[in-house]
matplotlib code that plots the C-alpha trace (Angstrom):
import matplotlib.pyplot as plt

x = [97.6, 97.2, 100.0, 97.9, 95.0, 97.4, 99.2, 95.8, 94.7, 98.0, 97.5, 94.8, 97.2, 100.4, 102.8, 104.3, 107.7, 106.3, 104.9, 101.2, 99.2, 96.7, 93.9, 92.3, 88.6, 86.8, 87.6, 88.9, 92.3, 92.2, 94.6, 93.8, 96.8, 100.5, 103.4, 106.6, 108.8, 108.1, 111.1, 109.5, 106.2, 105.1, 105.4, 103.6, 100.7, 100.6, 98.5, 95.9, 95.8, 95.1, 92.2, 90.8, 91.2, 89.5, 86.5, 86.4, 86.4, 83.5, 81.6, 82.3, 81.1, 77.9, 77.3, 77.8, 75.5, 72.6, 69.5, 71.1, 70.9, 67.9, 67.2, 67.5, 71.0, 72.0, 70.7, 72.6, 75.8, 75.1, 74.7, 77.9, 79.9, 78.4, 79.4, 82.9, 83.3, 82.3, 85.7, 87.3, 91.0, 92.0, 93.7, 92.0, 89.1, 86.6, 84.1, 83.9, 83.1, 80.5, 78.9, 78.8, 77.2, 74.6, 73.8, 73.4, 71.0, 68.3, 68.6, 68.4, 65.3, 63.7, 64.6, 63.2, 59.9, 59.8, 60.5, 57.8, 55.3, 56.3, 56.0, 52.6, 51.4, 52.8, 51.3, 47.9, 48.1, 49.1, 46.2, 43.8, 45.3, 45.3, 41.7, 40.7, 42.2, 40.2, 37.0, 37.4, 38.0, 34.9, 32.8, 33.9, 32.9, 29.6, 28.3, 25.3, 26.8, 24.5, 26.0, 29.7, 32.1, 34.2, 37.3, 37.8, 36.7, 39.2, 42.0, 41.1, 41.1, 44.6, 45.8, 44.6, 46.5, 49.7, 49.1, 48.6, 51.9, 53.7, 52.4, 53.4, 56.9, 57.7, 55.3, 55.2, 54.5, 51.0, 50.3, 49.8, 46.1, 45.3, 47.4, 45.9, 42.3, 42.7, 44.3, 41.4, 38.9, 40.9, 41.1, 37.4, 36.6, 38.7, 37.2, 33.7, 34.5, 36.1, 33.1, 30.6, 32.5, 32.7, 29.0, 28.1, 30.0, 28.7, 25.2, 26.1, 27.5, 24.3, 22.1, 24.2, 24.0, 20.2, 20.1, 22.2, 19.9, 16.8, 18.3, 19.4, 15.7, 14.7, 17.4, 16.0, 12.5, 13.9, 15.7, 12.5, 10.6, 13.3, 11.9, 8.3, 6.4, 3.5, 4.8, 2.3, 2.0, 5.7, 6.7, 4.5, 6.1, 9.6, 8.5, 7.4, 10.7, 12.5, 10.5, 11.4, 15.1, 15.2, 13.4, 15.8, 18.7, 22.4, 24.9, 28.6, 29.6, 31.4, 28.6, 25.9, 27.5, 27.7, 24.1, 22.9, 24.7, 22.9, 19.5, 19.9, 21.0, 17.8, 15.7, 17.6, 17.0, 13.2, 13.2, 15.4, 13.0, 10.1, 11.7, 12.5, 9.0, 7.5, 9.8, 8.6, 5.0, 5.6, 7.1, 3.9, 1.7, 3.6, 1.2, -1.8, -0.3, -0.2, -3.9, -4.9, -2.9, -4.8, -8.2, -7.2, -6.8, -10.4, -11.6, -9.9, -11.3, -14.7, -13.5, -14.8, -18.3, -20.9, -23.6, -23.6, -25.9, -23.9, -20.6, -21.9, -23.0, -19.7, -17.7, -19.4, -17.9, -14.6, -14.7, -15.6, -12.6, -10.4, -11.3, -10.8, -7.3, -6.1, -3.3, -0.4, 3.1, 3.2, 5.3, 2.6, -0.5, -1.1, -0.4, -2.9, -5.5, -5.4, -6.0, -9.1, -10.4, -10.1, -12.4, -14.9, -15.0, -15.5, -18.6, -19.9, -19.4, -21.2, -24.1, -24.4, -24.5, -27.2, -29.3, -28.9, -30.3, -33.3, -34.1, -37.9, -37.7, -34.8, -36.4, -39.6, -37.6, -35.8, -39.0, -40.6, -37.7, -37.5, -41.2, -40.6, -37.5, -39.3, -42.2, -39.7, -37.9, -41.1, -41.9, -38.4, -38.6, -41.7, -40.0, -37.2, -39.5, -41.3, -38.1, -36.9, -40.1, -39.8, -36.1, -34.8, -31.2, -31.1, -34.3, -33.1, -29.7, -31.4, -33.9, -31.2, -29.0, -31.8, -32.9, -29.3, -29.0, -32.2, -31.3, -27.9, -29.5, -32.0, -29.2, -27.3, -30.3, -31.1, -27.5, -27.5, -30.7, -29.3, -26.0]
y = [81.0, 83.0, 85.6, 88.3, 87.8, 87.8, 90.9, 92.7, 91.7, 92.7, 96.3, 96.7, 95.9, 97.0, 96.0, 98.5, 98.3, 96.2, 93.6, 94.8, 93.9, 96.5, 96.3, 99.2, 98.4, 101.1, 104.5, 102.8, 101.1, 98.6, 96.0, 92.4, 90.7, 90.8, 88.9, 90.3, 87.4, 87.8, 88.1, 90.7, 92.5, 89.9, 87.1, 89.0, 89.8, 86.3, 84.5, 87.3, 87.5, 83.8, 84.2, 86.9, 84.8, 81.9, 84.1, 85.4, 81.8, 81.0, 84.1, 83.1, 79.5, 80.8, 83.0, 80.0, 77.7, 80.1, 78.4, 75.0, 74.6, 75.1, 78.6, 77.6, 76.3, 79.4, 81.6, 79.8, 80.1, 83.8, 84.5, 82.6, 84.5, 87.8, 87.1, 86.1, 89.3, 91.5, 92.7, 89.8, 89.2, 89.2, 91.5, 92.3, 94.2, 93.4, 96.1, 94.6, 91.1, 92.6, 94.3, 91.0, 89.3, 92.1, 91.6, 87.8, 88.4, 89.8, 86.7, 84.4, 86.2, 85.6, 81.9, 81.9, 83.2, 80.7, 78.0, 79.3, 79.3, 75.8, 74.6, 76.2, 74.6, 71.2, 71.5, 72.5, 69.5, 67.2, 68.5, 67.6, 64.2, 63.3, 64.6, 62.3, 59.4, 60.3, 60.8, 57.4, 55.8, 57.6, 56.4, 52.8, 53.2, 54.8, 51.8, 49.8, 46.9, 44.4, 45.4, 45.5, 43.0, 43.0, 41.3, 43.6, 46.6, 45.8, 45.4, 48.7, 50.5, 49.0, 50.1, 53.6, 53.6, 52.6, 55.3, 57.9, 56.8, 57.0, 60.5, 61.5, 60.0, 61.3, 64.1, 67.7, 68.2, 69.7, 72.3, 70.7, 71.6, 70.2, 67.1, 66.5, 67.1, 64.7, 62.0, 62.3, 61.8, 58.8, 57.3, 57.8, 56.1, 53.1, 52.8, 52.9, 50.3, 48.0, 48.3, 47.7, 44.7, 43.2, 43.8, 42.3, 39.1, 38.8, 39.0, 36.7, 34.1, 34.4, 34.0, 31.1, 29.4, 29.7, 28.3, 25.4, 24.6, 24.9, 22.5, 20.1, 19.9, 19.2, 16.5, 14.9, 14.8, 13.5, 10.7, 9.8, 9.5, 7.6, 4.2, 5.0, 2.7, 5.2, 6.2, 8.9, 10.9, 10.6, 11.8, 14.8, 15.3, 15.3, 17.9, 20.1, 19.5, 20.5, 23.8, 24.5, 23.7, 26.2, 28.8, 28.4, 30.2, 29.2, 28.5, 28.7, 26.8, 23.9, 23.4, 23.8, 21.2, 18.7, 19.4, 18.9, 15.5, 14.3, 15.6, 14.1, 10.8, 10.5, 11.4, 8.9, 6.0, 6.6, 7.0, 4.0, 1.9, 3.2, 2.4, -1.1, -1.6, -0.3, -2.5, -5.6, -4.6, -4.1, -7.6, -9.0, -7.0, -8.1, -11.0, -8.7, -6.5, -9.5, -10.2, -6.5, -6.3, -9.3, -7.7, -4.5, -6.3, -7.4, -4.0, -2.1, -4.6, -2.9, 0.1, 1.8, 1.9, 0.9, -0.3, 1.5, -1.0, -4.1, -2.3, -1.4, -5.0, -6.4, -3.9, -4.7, -8.2, -6.9, -4.2, -6.8, -8.9, -5.7, -5.0, -8.6, -8.6, -6.2, -3.6, -3.3, -2.0, 1.7, 2.5, 0.8, 2.0, 5.3, 3.6, 0.7, 2.8, 5.4, 2.8, 1.5, 5.0, 5.8, 3.0, 3.8, 7.4, 6.4, 4.4, 7.3, 9.7, 7.4, 7.0, 10.8, 11.3, 8.7, 10.5, 13.9, 12.4, 10.9, 13.7, 14.5, 18.0, 18.9, 17.4, 19.4, 22.6, 21.8, 21.0, 24.2, 26.3, 24.4, 25.3, 28.9, 29.1, 27.4, 30.0, 32.9, 31.5, 31.3, 34.9, 36.1, 34.2, 36.1, 39.4, 38.6, 37.9, 41.2, 43.1, 41.5, 42.4, 46.0, 46.1, 47.9, 46.8, 47.7, 45.8, 42.8, 42.8, 43.1, 40.4, 38.1, 38.6, 37.9, 34.8, 33.4, 33.9, 32.1, 29.2, 28.8, 28.8, 26.1, 23.9, 24.2, 23.1, 20.2, 18.9, 19.3, 17.3, 14.5, 14.4]
z = [-49.8, -53.0, -52.9, -54.6, -52.2, -49.2, -50.4, -50.9, -47.4, -45.8, -47.0, -44.3, -41.5, -39.8, -37.0, -34.5, -32.9, -29.9, -32.2, -32.0, -35.1, -36.2, -38.8, -40.6, -40.0, -42.0, -40.3, -37.2, -36.6, -33.9, -32.4, -33.4, -31.7, -30.9, -32.5, -30.7, -31.8, -35.5, -37.7, -39.8, -40.5, -43.1, -40.7, -38.0, -40.3, -41.9, -39.3, -39.3, -43.0, -43.1, -40.7, -43.0, -46.1, -44.3, -43.5, -47.1, -48.3, -46.1, -47.3, -50.9, -50.3, -48.7, -51.8, -54.1, -52.1, -51.8, -53.3, -53.0, -49.3, -46.9, -46.0, -42.3, -42.8, -44.9, -42.1, -39.4, -41.5, -42.1, -38.3, -37.5, -40.0, -38.9, -35.3, -36.5, -38.5, -35.6, -34.2, -36.0, -35.1, -38.8, -41.3, -44.5, -46.0, -43.2, -44.2, -47.7, -46.2, -44.0, -47.0, -48.9, -45.9, -45.7, -49.4, -48.8, -45.9, -48.3, -50.5, -47.4, -46.3, -49.7, -49.4, -45.8, -47.1, -49.9, -47.3, -45.0, -47.8, -48.9, -45.3, -44.9, -48.1, -47.2, -43.7, -45.2, -47.6, -44.8, -42.7, -45.6, -46.1, -42.4, -42.0, -44.9, -42.9, -39.8, -41.8, -43.4, -39.9, -38.6, -41.5, -40.8, -37.1, -38.1, -40.1, -39.0, -37.0, -38.8, -42.2, -41.3, -42.6, -39.5, -40.8, -43.8, -41.9, -39.1, -41.6, -43.3, -39.9, -39.1, -42.5, -41.8, -38.5, -40.3, -42.9, -40.1, -38.5, -41.8, -42.4, -38.9, -39.3, -42.8, -43.5, -42.2, -38.6, -38.0, -35.4, -32.1, -31.7, -35.1, -34.5, -31.1, -32.3, -35.2, -33.1, -30.5, -33.4, -34.7, -31.3, -30.7, -34.0, -33.2, -29.7, -31.1, -33.7, -31.2, -28.8, -31.6, -32.8, -29.3, -28.8, -32.2, -31.6, -28.1, -29.4, -32.3, -29.8, -27.7, -30.8, -32.1, -28.7, -28.7, -32.3, -31.1, -28.2, -30.5, -33.1, -30.4, -29.3, -32.9, -33.2, -30.0, -31.6, -34.9, -33.1, -31.2, -34.5, -36.4, -35.3, -36.1, -38.5, -39.0, -42.3, -43.3, -40.1, -39.3, -42.8, -42.1, -38.7, -40.4, -42.8, -39.9, -38.2, -41.4, -41.5, -37.9, -38.6, -41.4, -39.3, -36.4, -38.1, -38.1, -35.4, -36.0, -39.2, -37.4, -34.8, -37.5, -39.7, -36.8, -35.8, -39.4, -39.6, -36.5, -37.7, -41.1, -39.7, -37.6, -40.7, -42.9, -40.5, -40.7, -44.5, -45.0, -42.8, -44.8, -48.1, -46.9, -45.7, -49.0, -50.9, -49.0, -49.6, -53.3, -53.5, -52.0, -54.5, -57.6, -58.2, -57.9, -60.6, -63.0, -62.3, -62.9, -66.1, -67.4, -66.3, -68.1, -71.4, -71.0, -69.9, -72.8, -75.3, -74.6, -76.5, -78.6, -77.1, -79.6, -77.2, -73.9, -72.1, -73.1, -72.2, -68.8, -68.2, -69.3, -67.1, -63.8, -63.2, -64.4, -61.8, -59.1, -60.1, -60.1, -56.5, -55.4, -57.0, -54.3, -54.2, -56.7, -56.1, -55.4, -58.5, -60.8, -59.0, -60.9, -64.2, -63.9, -62.1, -64.8, -67.5, -65.7, -65.0, -68.7, -69.8, -67.0, -68.2, -71.8, -70.8, -68.7, -71.6, -74.0, -71.5, -71.1, -74.9, -75.2, -72.5, -74.2, -77.5, -75.7, -73.3, -73.9, -72.6, -74.7, -77.8, -77.2, -76.9, -80.1, -82.0, -80.9, -82.0, -85.3, -86.0, -85.1, -87.4, -90.3, -90.0, -89.8, -92.9, -94.9, -94.0, -95.0, -98.3, -99.0, -98.0, -100.3, -103.2, -102.7, -102.5, -105.7, -107.4, -106.3, -107.5, -104.3, -103.8, -100.1, -99.3, -101.3, -99.4, -96.0, -96.7, -98.0, -95.0, -92.5, -94.5, -94.5, -90.8, -90.0, -92.3, -90.7, -87.2, -88.4, -89.7, -86.5, -84.4, -86.7, -86.5, -82.7, -82.5, -84.7, -82.7]

ax = plt.figure().add_subplot(projection="3d")
ax.plot(x, y, z, "-o")
ax.set_aspect("equal")
plt.show()
């Protein structure tokens, strides 16, 4: 012990002849203990002085730590020391220690208030954060089931639950009514989500099962048609089946892939058979193609048409031979038929042109119009001559414009008649 501090504390005590130890506690002197076997007063007071110095050291430590320890801890220490200083069995300046504790109490109360404010603010912020978690969970549960991405939505909801637990574990504790109310909302949102997901997939399974049955019926029909040799009607039937297949919707991916493989295999058997049959027919028609190509050379030699009648007469036997030659391979049909049709059209066009030139009614209409135009032109030439004689520029320009228009019209009709 510090001798000076011990000596100062010892001044507040005394020992009587019977070994009773007294302390001067303010205006009161009271017995704090007895030490009858002490060799002297200093020894008798020593234990009680040490107790006082220990209490003083604790008060000094509390004064030093104020602001660095939680207000709750400081308050607990303050209450403990206050209790210990009440009728303390110690020798020293006890009133002074009590005054220091009283001064500390005001500081502790300020710290308590700060702590209360901080806790209230933290609790309010925590309430906002946890409410946001709940609102997001409710928003997920409120989505239209047909638009929900169930896997990602489920993962997000589980993440929100983990976040909630983390806030509960590490964050400020909410008031029980707030906490219970939020948890009930969260639980209700999760329950709603789980029910909707279950209902959605039950409905999806039912729909997919119906799709599977519908597509199995289409496969059965496709397999029935796969051996048909009615190429045209059956091709149309397969197109109808394909339209129905697309309209049927989708089963689960694995099942749908298996069904498509079966459906496609049935189709392919038919189309492979048709391709093979067409190839065999085309081989039979290759000789016909050679004949028709030779006929085309003779037909195309009629071009250009110089005499319509002779061209028509030459074409008829060639057309008869063309029909007698028979069919050609499918890949060549359009090409060779197009060449024949082109020559036939050229002859028809030449015949139409010839008729237009010799049409009596048309010729009569043209002659009558020509006569009218010629009379009109003669009259306009006279009008122009009169205007020029009068020297009126406007009359001259008007007469010239009308005369030029009639002459151009006359020329057009004459050229049309000659064509």
